N, C-alpha and C positions, 0 to 999 in steps of 0.2 A: 504493500500500500504506500509506495513512495510518493504517489500523487495525492495522498489523502491528508487530512488535517489532524493535528494532535492538540491544538489549543488556539484560542482566539482572544484578542484584546479589542474592545470596541470603545471608542471615546467620541463624545459629542455627535452621536448618530441617532436619529429618530428620538425615541424617548429616553435613551441612555446618555448620561453624562460620563459614566464609566462602568464597564463590565468586563470581567476576566473569567474565562472558562478554560479549564485545563483537563488533560487526560481523556481525550476523546477515544471512543472505541469504534468498532465496525458499525454498530447501530446506536445512535444517540437520540434519546427521546427527551424533548423539552416539555415540561408540564408547568402548570401554574394557573393562577386566576386570569380572567380576561384583562387585557390592556397592560400586561407586565412586560411585553416586548418579545414574546416567543417568535412571532413571525419576523420581527426585525433581525433576530439572530440569523435566520435563514437567508434573509436578504443581504446581510453583511457577508455571509459565506459565498453567496452567489456572485456578488459584485467582485469579491476577491478571486473567484474562479475565472472571471472574464474581465480582469481589471484593465486590459488594453482596449476594451470596447467602450468608446465614449457614450454610447447609448444606454449603458447599464443603468444609470440613475433614472432615466425616463422609463425603462422597462419595469423596474420594481414599483414605481409609482403608478404606472398604467394598470398593473394587476390590482392595485388597491382601489383606484378611483374609477376605472373603466371610462376614462375621458381621453381626449386626444392628447398625445404626448407632446410636451413643449419643454424648452430649456428651463423656463421659469418653474416648472413642476418640481425641479430639484430642490426648491426651497424647503420642501417638507422632509428632506433628509437631514436637515440641520436641527440639532437639539434646541428646543424652545424657539425655533426660528431665529436663532442668534447667529448671524452670518459672520461675526467677528471670531467665532471659535471654529477652527477647522475640524471637521470629522476626520478621525484616524481609524483605519481598520488594519489590523496586523494579525496574521495567522502563522503559527508554526507548523511546519511540515516534517515528515520523516527525513526529507532532504531539503534543507533550506527554509526560507520563509516567503511570505507574500505580504506586502504592505501597500496601502492605498490611501491617498488623501485628496481633497479637492477644495477649491476656493471659488467663490462667485465673483463675477464682474457685474455690477449693478447698472441699471439705466432707469431714469424717471419714466413712469408710466403716464404719458401725456393724456391718455384717455380717462384718467382718474384724478382730476384737479379739484381741489376744494375751493370754497368761496374765498379763502384767504390767498388763493393763488399758488399755494404750495401743493405738491403731490402728496396724497395721503398714503401712497404705497409705491414702492419701487419694485421693479421686476428684475429678474436675473436674465441678462442678455447673453452671458457667456459663462461657461463652467470650465475651469482649468483643472485637469486631473493629473496627479503625479503618482507614479507607482514604481516598485522595484522588487527584486527577489534577493537582495543582498542586505544583511543586517547593518545597522549603523545609521547615522544621520544622513539626510539628503536622499534624493530620488534620481535615478538615472533616466527614466522614461517619462514622457509627457504627452498627453492627449488633450483635445479641446472639443467642447460642444458649444455651438454658438448660433445665434439668430442673424441671418444675413440682412442686407439692406431692404429686401422686399418681404421680410418676415418669415422666411423659410428656415427650418432647422438644418444646420450643416455640422459636419464633424471633421476633425483633423486627427488622424491616427498616428501612433508613435512609429518611427522608423527603427529598424534594428531589433525589434522584439517579436518573437513568434510564440503565440500561446500554445501550451502543451497540456492544458487541463480541459477535460470535457465534463461538463456538469449540467444537469437538468433540474429545473424548479417545477414541481407539480403543485399548482395552486389549489386553493380550497374548492374550486368548482370542478366540474367533471372533465373539462378540457379534452373533448373527443378528438380534436385535430392531432394532438400529440400521440394519443393512443393509436390512431390510424397509421401515422407515419412509422411509429416504432414497431407496430405489429407487422406492417408491410415488410420491414427489414427482416423480421423473424421468418416470414414466409420465404423470402429469397434465400435465407440460410437453412431452410428446411428444419426449423426448430419451433414452429408455431405450436406443436403438440404439447410442449412443456407448459405453455400458458393455458391451453385448453384443459389439460389434465388438472392443473391447479385450480382453475375456475370451477370445475365440476364439483369441487369440495364445497363450494358456496351454493351452486344450483345444479343438481344432478341432471336436470332436464336439458342442459346445454350440451349439444352433441358436437358442435363445431363452431369455429369463428372464421369468417372469410373476409379478406381485405379486397374490396372491389374499387374501381375508379371513383365511385361516389361515396366511399366511406366503409366502415366496418359493418358486417351483418352477422347475425347469429342464426344458427340452425338449431331450432328447439324441437324437442321430442313432441310428436303428434301434431306439429304445425307444418303444413305442406310447403310453404314458401319461406325464404329467408326473411328475417326481421331486421330492420336497421337498428343500430346500437342505441339510437335515441328512444326506442320503444322499450328498452330494458330498464330495470330498476336502477336507482342511483347507486346502490351498493355494487351491482355487477359492473356498471360503467366505471366506477371508481377503481375496482380491482383490475379490470382489463387495462386501464391506464397505468397503474402501478406495476403490475406484473409484466406488461409489455416493455416497460422501461428497464426494470432491473434484470430482466432475462437477456437483454441485448448485449451486455458486456462492453458496450461502447462508452459507458459513462464511468468516470472515476468516482464521482460523487453524485448522489441523488438527494434532493431536498423536497420533502413532502409536507405541505402545510395542512393541518387538521386532517390527519390521516384517516380518522374514523368517520369523516363526513359522508353521510349517506348510508352508513353501515348499521344494521341492527345489532344490538348488544350481543346477541347470541353468536354473531359471526366474528367477534373480535379475536378469540383464541385461534380460530382457523386462519384468520388473516395473518396473525403473527407467526404461526408455525410455518406458513407458506413463505413469508418474507424472510424469516430467519434461515430457512433451508436454502433459499436462493443466495442469500448473503454469504453463508458459510461456504457454499460451493464455489463462489466467485471471488471471495476475499475482497469484496467491495465495501464502500462506506455510504451509509445513509444517515440523514438527519430528519427527524420528524417532530411535529408539534401536536399536542392534544391537550384539552382541558377536561376530557371525559374520563371519569374514574373507572367506568366499565372497560374502557380501552386499556387502561393500565392493569386492571384486574386480569383481562385477557392475556396481556403480555406475561404477567406473573405465572398464570396457569400454563401457558405454552412453554415457558422455560422450566417450570417444575416437572413437566412430562419428559423433557429432554435436557439433561444436565450439560450436554455439550454446547448448548446455547448460552450458558451462563456468562462465559467470558466474552461473549460478543456484544453485550448490552450494557450501556450506562444510561441511567435516568437522571436528569438534572431538573431540580425544582427551581424555577426562576421566580424570585421574590423581590419586592421593593421594601427594604427595611427602613425603620425610622432613623437609625443612627449610622448605618453603613451604606445606605443607598441600595442600588441593585446588587443582588448577590445570586450566585448559582450554587446550589447545594447538591452534590453528587450522591446518588444512591447506587451501590452495587446491587446485584441480585439479592444477596442475603439481607441487606438493609431494606430493600424494597419489599421483600417478602415479610420481614418483621413489621414494617410500617402498615402494610395492608392487613396482615393477620391480626394485628393489635388495634386496628381501626385508628391508626394515627393519621392525621391530616397531612398528606404529602403535597398539598398546594398552599402551604402557609404563606 
């Protein structure tokens, strides 16, 4: 796992003024109450995975807001909208590090003038991004995202840097487009049956999955024609997306937001057993978020049935404390089991 993360430091990013998380495993689960920043951790990891791409800041905001991406949308990446404090993302790898920071160039928003003649809001017209893979002060590589004279978004990429990480972010919605493209790759590699067999654990009536030019279709028992994936339940669509991704072996890191979204509580243990088996076979790394205690219970039960899964998983409770700010409390399997068995709140 030379292309995988072992720690991350987040400063002045989203809701975090400071957060440090250490000792990542193959499977890393972030739990906690709503609005403590679980998704923001995934976004930080994703930006570091493609830090040479100037469009990364607009991508992570687009997933959240579902609005047209603009340079100015990068304002929401700054902690407390304070543009004087540079966000800094730094991650340790098995081999080397990754670090990224960015600063805005502001412009008056002439469309928003108050009665006093002063602008009540300034927009970001340019975002300068600096990144490196070498420890120490300073940054070797520089990219830029900016708005040109006619209002179009443009980018300037860094010369001399070649990205060697491949990461996919699976958002909280069903995202059928990603599922279609990833499953189509499995078809070409004659490996689609792995996903079909795993999916039958969730719904035994699924006989096959077909990737056609207009999307994915399911062959269901006793149904004469193929059904488009959109006709399937949310849980099946979610699992097709996740399994098609982690079965591909094209990704060093997979980030899954709200992994339990659309799944019935009775399917959680089966989901985890399937995912852990895939991860163990491929020695890959995934990061997921959940605030569903049934999902965590399902994880505990899956590990309890197969002790070889224990060393694969770390659970981190993300909490905002009164005296120390944001903290990440790590649970090994034994600590997680003790907390659940004794009904200790792990989302404190």
